[in-house]
N, C-alpha and C positions, 0 to 999 in steps of 0.2 A: 717570355721566350727570349733566349739569347740568340745572336746571329750564328748561323751554322758555320763551323770551320770549313775551310776549302777542301780538306782531305785530299790534297794533291799527293802525288807519289814520286819518289825517287828511289832507285835501286842501285846498290853497289855490289859488285861481285869480285872475288879474287880467284885468279886462275893459276894453275901450275903449267909450266912449259915442259914438254917431253919430246924426245926424239921420236919422229913419226914411225920409225922402223923398230927400234929396240924398246921403246916405251920408257927409257931411262930419263930422269930429270936432267935438264940442261939450263944453263944461264941464258937469259934473254940477250941476244947480241945488241950492241948499241944501234946498229943499222935497223934492226927490227923495231926497237923502241922509237927511233926517229921516223920510220915509215908510218907507224901507228899514230904517232903524234901529228904527223902531217895531215892525216885524214880526220882524226878524232879530237885533236887539240887537248883541252883540259879534261876531256871525258876518259882519258887513259893516263895511267902513271905507273912507274915502277913501285913495287911493294917492298917490304922489309928485306926479303931475300931476293937475290938476283934471278932466281928461277921463277919468280912470281910476277904477275901483271894484275893491276887493279883497274876496273872500269866503273864508271858512274854515269847513270843516265841524266839527261836534263830533267827539269821538273815536268811531270806529266799530269794532265788534268784528270785522266782516268786510266783504268787498267789496260784498255786497248792501246792507248798512246804509249804507256809504259812498255808494253810488249813490243811495239814497233821499235822503240828506242833500243831496248836491250837486244832484240834480234839483230839490229844493225851493228851494234857493238860486237856481239859474238861473231857475226859473219865477217866483219873486218879483221878482227884478231885472228880468226882461223885462216882467212885468205892470206894475210901477210905472213903468218907463221909458216905456211906451206912453202913460201919462197925460200925459206931457210932450212927446209927439211924437218920442221917442227910442227907440233900440234898442241893446242891448249886443252886441258881437262879442268872441269869444275867440280872437284871433289875436295873434301876437307883435309884429307891426307893422301899422299902417294902410297900405294900398298907396300912398297919395298924400299924406298929411298932412305938413306941414312942422313940424319940432320948434321952429323959431323962433317959431311962432305960439302956442305953448302956455305956460301959466303953472303954476307948482308950487303945491301946496296949502299954505296958511298954517298950518303946524303946526310946533312947536318942533323936532322931529327933522328934518323936511324942510327947514326954514329953515337948520339947521346943515349938513345935507348939501349944500344948494345953495351955501352960503358956502364950504365946504371943497372941493367938487369943481368949482366954477365951471362952465366951458363943458361939461365932461363931464356934469354933472348935467342941464343943459338938453337934452342929446341923448337923455335916457332915455325916449324915447317907445316903450317896449317893454313887453311883458307876458309873464310866465312862469307856469308851473304847478309847484307844490311838493308833494311827497308825504312825509308823516311816517309812519314805521313804529315802533311801540313796542318798544323794546329797553331794558329797565330797567337791566341791568348795564352800568356805564360801560366797563369793560374790554372787554366783548363788543362794545359799540358801536364802539369804535375798531378792534378787530380786524376786524369785519365791514366797516367803512368802507374799510380798506386793501384788502380783497379785492374788494368790490363795485364799486369805481371802474372796473374793467375793462369793466363793462357800460354805463357812462355814454354812450359814443359810440353804442351801439346805441339807447338811449332817445332821444338827440338826433335821430338819423336818422328815427325813427318819428314824432316830434312836430313836426318842422320845419314852421313855418307863416309864415315871414317872407322870401319871395323878393323883395318889393318894398320900396323905401325912397324916399320923396319922389317917387314917380311913375316911378322907374326900376326895371327888372329888374336886380338886383344880380349875377345869375349864381350866387348862393348860395341854399341851401335855408333857412338860418337866419341871416339878417343880424343878428337880435337878439343872437346870441352874440358877434359882433364888436363891437357897440356896448357891451355890458356888460363886455367885456374891458378897456375903458378905465378901469374902476374898479380900485382896488387890492384885493388879497386876493380875487381871483376865479380862475376856472379850476379845473383838477384839484387836489384836495387832495394835499398831500405825504404820503409815508409817515410815519406817526407811531408811535413806539415803544409808547406806552400812554397811558392817560388822564392820568396825572401829567405826562407830557411835553407833552401838549396844554395842560393848565392852566398849566404853567410858561411856555410860549411865548406864550400869550394874556396872561398877567400882565405880561410885558415891555411889551406895547403899552398895556395898561390903566394900568400904573403911570406911563407917560410921558404919559398923557392923549391918546394917538393914537386909541384907540377907547374907547368906554364899556364895552363887553362883547363877548362873542363873537358877538352878533347882527350885528356889523359886519365879520364874516368871511364873505364871500359866495362861498365855494367852490361848485362844482357839486354837492358832497355834503359835509355837515357834521353834527356833533352839534348838535342844536338847543340854543339858548341858554335856551329857556323850558320845554321839555318833555323827558321821558326818551325821546327819539326820535332816529332817524337820518333826516335830512332831505335828500331828493333834489331838487336845484334846477336840474338841467341842461336840463329840458324847456322848449321853447316852449309858450305857451298853445295848447291844442287847441280848434278850433272846435266839434267834436262831443263831446257828453257821453260817448258810447260809447267814443271813443278815449282820453279821460282815464281812464276806468274801466279800460280794458285796460292802459294803462301803469301805473296804480296797482297792479293785480293782478300784473303782471309783476314790479314792484319788490318787493312783499310776498313773492311766492313765491320769487323769487331769493334774497332775504335768508334765508328759511327754509331753502332748499337749502344755502346756505353754513353756516348754523348746524348743519344736519344732518350735514354733512361733519365739522364739528368734533367731533361726538359719536362719530365713528369714527376720531378722531385723524388727520383728513385736512384739507386746506385747498385753496382755489383758488390756483393759482400767481400770484404778484404780478409784474407787469411794470413796468419803469421808466416814469415819466411821459412820457419822450421818445417811447416807443413808443405808449402809450395816446393821447398827444397827436396822433399821426399819424392814428389812427382818428377822433379828435375832429374834426380838420380835414376828413377825408373825409366825415364825417357833416354838418358844417355847410355844406360846399361842394356835395356831391352828394345829400344826403338818402338816399333809398333807391336811387339810380341806379347806384352804382358798387361796392357791396359794401364789406366791411371786411376788414382783415388778421386772419387766424387765426394768432396768434403761435406756438401750439403746433404747428400743421400746417405753418407756413411758407408759406402761400399766401393768396390773396384769395378770400373766399367771398361769393357773392351773398346778399342778405338773405333770399331764399327758403330757401337752405340753412341760414343762421343760424337762421331761425325754427324749422325742424324740429328742429335740434339743441337749441335753447334749450327748446322745449316738452318734449322728451324729458328734459332735465336736471331740469326742475321739475315733472314730471308728478305725482310722489308728493306734493310739497308743495302744488300746486294742489288736488289731491284732498283733502288734509288740511284746507286752509283754505276749501274750498268755492268756489273761484274758477276752476274748470276752464272753464266757458263763457266767462268774461271773458278769460282768457289765450289761449284758442283763437282769439279774434278777431284775434290777431297775424297770422294768415294772411290775413284780410280786408284789414288795413291794407297788407300787402305787395302784395296783388293789386290794390287800388284806388288805391294811392299815398297819400302823406301830403298834408297840407293845401297845402304849397308846390306840389306837382304839380297839385292840383285848382284852385288859384288861377290858375296859369299857363294851364291848359286853358280856364277861363272867360274870361280876358283874350284868349286867342288866338281863341276862338270869337266873341267880341264884335267884335274888330277885323276878322276875316274877313267878318263880316256888315255891315261898313261903319261901325262905331261909331268915334267919335273916341277919343283916348287918355283924355280925361276920362270919356267915357261908358263905356269899357271898365273903367276903375278903379271907377266906380260899380257896374258889373255884378259886379265882384269883391266889393265890400262887401255888395251885396244877397245874393249867394251866402253870405257869411259870416253874415249875419243869419239866413238860413234854416237854416244848419247849427247855429247856436246853439240853436235850438228843437227840433232833431231828437230824438225820443225823450222829450220832456218831456210830462208829463200835462196 
């Protein structure tokens, strides 16, 4: 038996700032960033675009502590934004804003990305949510990454919050995923033999000056460049705190389940990226609407079926980690729909009531503002 990893948690979220009355995107005033920094220090930072703010929790021992940290971060950002007539929303795309109207933050890293990525960088009006799980052993980190990527489409379907782009319904649940795919070194991680193989591959690009370090590898799942963690990056930003916490708890419990299998000389079957990619497409296209392929069973299962099987798989681990109430909310997400479903319902209700397209988009933003504050003290 090997020593159990800590399975600590860290959560990063990216928010968009909007005018609290009109719902239109607005740049973060320097005074707002200064006020947030004064309270939150290095737990808040500007993002690539000036209309974005990123937060990151301290390391949390369990999901209860992670929720407390993230709730405090959300509450502080919302309170400080109100002083400037603004409000944060945690959605992967603004339903109406035009990326051509946005400016990137004047920061060395972002200036370099803008120069290198050119037009692709300008279109990055998107927000995601990242979950770090502490796994100290490097070899174990790579082994679990290879197995865990099977679950990435499931997480994407649950988190999808970007049905609209520049005022149009894209027909997708996660348009953010398609925008980000224009960047290099994105998408599903390849199967990697071991930690040394990962370092050798990364060193090729570093030695050529193509990347500075592995933080510029933007896979859906990666070993963190800064921390001894496995970082899940596939999720759209979640409007509701409770959904973010459910996804984080699912990620943590599933990784522990995979580690537990290894202690019994067992492992999750690895499938080719060609097959997992098909589920990834189904998730970004349909969200929770069409189910995912069960490769072992050779059929397509509804997300309700998947939820029950998933919860059974990780029951022992959620009990051990104290996250059973959080993972059980998976059923609620399936029953209520993801954010993409809710945004479309708000838009449809507004237009049915006679609202113009602009008014209906504003109704969606007001809905996202309200969801941001749900469950906050």
